[in-house]
C-alpha positions in Angstrom: 0.0 0.0 0.0 2.9 2.4 0.8 4.3 1.7 -2.7 1.0 2.6 -4.3 0.9 6.0 -2.3 4.5 6.8 -3.2 3.7 6.2 -6.9 0.3 8.1 -6.9 1.5 11.2 -5.0 4.2 12.3 -7.5 1.8 11.7 -10.4 -0.9 13.8 -8.7 1.6 16.5 -7.9 2.8 16.6 -11.6 -0.8 16.7 -12.8 -1.5 19.6 -10.4 1.5 21.5 -11.6 0.4 21.0 -15.2 -3.1 22.3 -14.5 -1.6 25.4 -12.8 0.7 25.9 -15.8 -2.3 25.6 -18.2 -4.3 28.1 -16.1 -1.4 30.6 -16.1 -1.0 30.2 -19.9 -4.7 30.8 -20.4 -4.6 33.9 -18.3 -1.7 35.3 -20.2 -3.4 34.6 -23.5 -6.6 36.3 -22.2 -4.6 39.3 -21.0 -2.9 39.7 -24.4 -6.3 39.5 -26.1 -7.6 42.1 -23.7 -4.8 44.5 -24.6 -5.5 44.1 -28.3 -9.2 44.9 -27.7 -8.3 47.9 -25.5 -6.0 49.2 -28.3 -8.8 48.8 -30.8 -11.2 50.7 -28.5 -8.6 53.5 -28.1 -8.2 53.7 -31.9 -12.0 54.0 -32.2 -12.1 56.8 -29.7 -9.3 58.7 -31.5 -11.2 58.3 -34.8 -14.4 59.6 -33.2 -12.5 62.6 -31.8 -11.0 63.3 -35.3 -14.5 63.1 -36.9 -15.8 65.6 -34.2 -13.1 68.0 -35.1 -13.8 67.7 -38.8 -17.5 68.2 -38.2 -16.8 71.4 -36.3 -14.7 72.7 -39.2 -17.3 72.2 -41.9 -18.3 75.5 -43.4 -21.8 76.7 -42.8 -24.2 77.8 -45.5 -23.8 81.4 -46.7 -26.3 84.0 -45.3 -29.4 84.3 -47.4 -29.4 80.7 -48.7 -33.0 79.6 -48.4 -33.3 76.2 -46.8 -29.7 75.6 -47.6 -27.7 72.5 -46.7 -26.8 71.3 -43.3 -25.4 74.1 -41.3 -26.1 73.1 -37.7 -24.5 70.1 -36.1 -24.7 68.7 -32.5 -22.5 65.9 -31.3 -22.9 63.9 -28.0 -20.6 61.0 -27.0 -21.6 58.6 -24.3 -21.4 55.1 -22.8 -24.3 53.1 -24.1 -23.9 50.1 -21.8 -23.1 49.5 -18.2 -19.5 48.5 -17.6 -18.3 50.0 -20.8 -16.3 53.2 -20.6 -14.6 55.4 -23.1 -17.6 57.2 -24.7 -17.5 55.1 -27.9 -21.2 55.5 -28.6 -22.4 58.8 -30.2 -25.3 60.8 -31.5 -24.9 63.4 -34.2 -27.7 65.7 -35.3 -27.5 67.3 -38.7 -30.0 70.2 -39.3 -30.6 72.9 -41.9 -32.0 76.4 -41.2 -35.6 75.0 -41.1 -34.5 72.5 -38.4 -35.0 69.6 -40.8 -32.4 66.9 -40.9 -31.4 63.6 -39.3 -29.8 62.2 -36.1 -27.4 59.4 -36.5 -26.8 57.3 -33.4 -24.2 54.6 -33.0 -24.3 52.3 -29.9 -21.0 50.6 -29.3 -20.8 47.4 -27.3 -18.1 44.8 -26.8 -20.0 42.3 -28.9 -21.6 44.5 -31.5 -22.2 48.0 -32.8 -25.6 49.2 -34.0 -26.3 52.4 -35.9 -29.7 54.2 -36.1 -31.0 57.1 -38.2 -33.9 59.3 -37.1 -35.6 61.8 -39.3 -36.1 65.3 -37.9 -38.8 67.7 -39.2 -39.0 71.2 -37.8 -36.9 70.2 -34.8 -39.1 67.2 -33.9 -39.0 63.4 -34.4 -42.0 61.1 -34.8 -40.4 58.5 -32.6 -39.2 58.9 -29.0 -35.5 60.0 -28.8 -32.9 58.7 -26.4 -31.7 61.3 -23.9 -28.4 61.6 -25.8 -30.2 62.0 -29.1 -32.3 64.8 -27.6 -29.1 66.4 -26.3 -27.5 66.3 -29.7 -30.6 67.8 -31.3 -30.7 70.6 -28.7 -27.0 71.4 -29.4 -27.7 71.6 -33.1 -30.7 73.8 -32.6 -28.6 76.2 -30.5 -26.0 76.6 -33.3 
């Protein structure tokens, strides 16, 4: 019986060490994957910031242009889902002088990204707006 225990104990010890090693390797792999995802999220945030700056620099319609093109823009960045930070989601309102236009909203999540478009007529939308969409619309109306 003592011979059996002396044979089983080292085998169990080696198996335990192998399990611990596998666990450590899995954690390292997950950590590296997380860093790649974090870098992608940072890249997305930088691109959103660049787009915001470009939108601010767009020329407005000349005075006296009746119902001209889009000349009022409102941008709101936010976190769409709990546990997700970085303000990767956004709502952008594009309006003309008559307060007609659209709101484009992108909701970013770790697993997916959805984009929605809402039509605006005279500063109003037929469907209920998210608080962030309402804020983007208000910002555009103030410009």
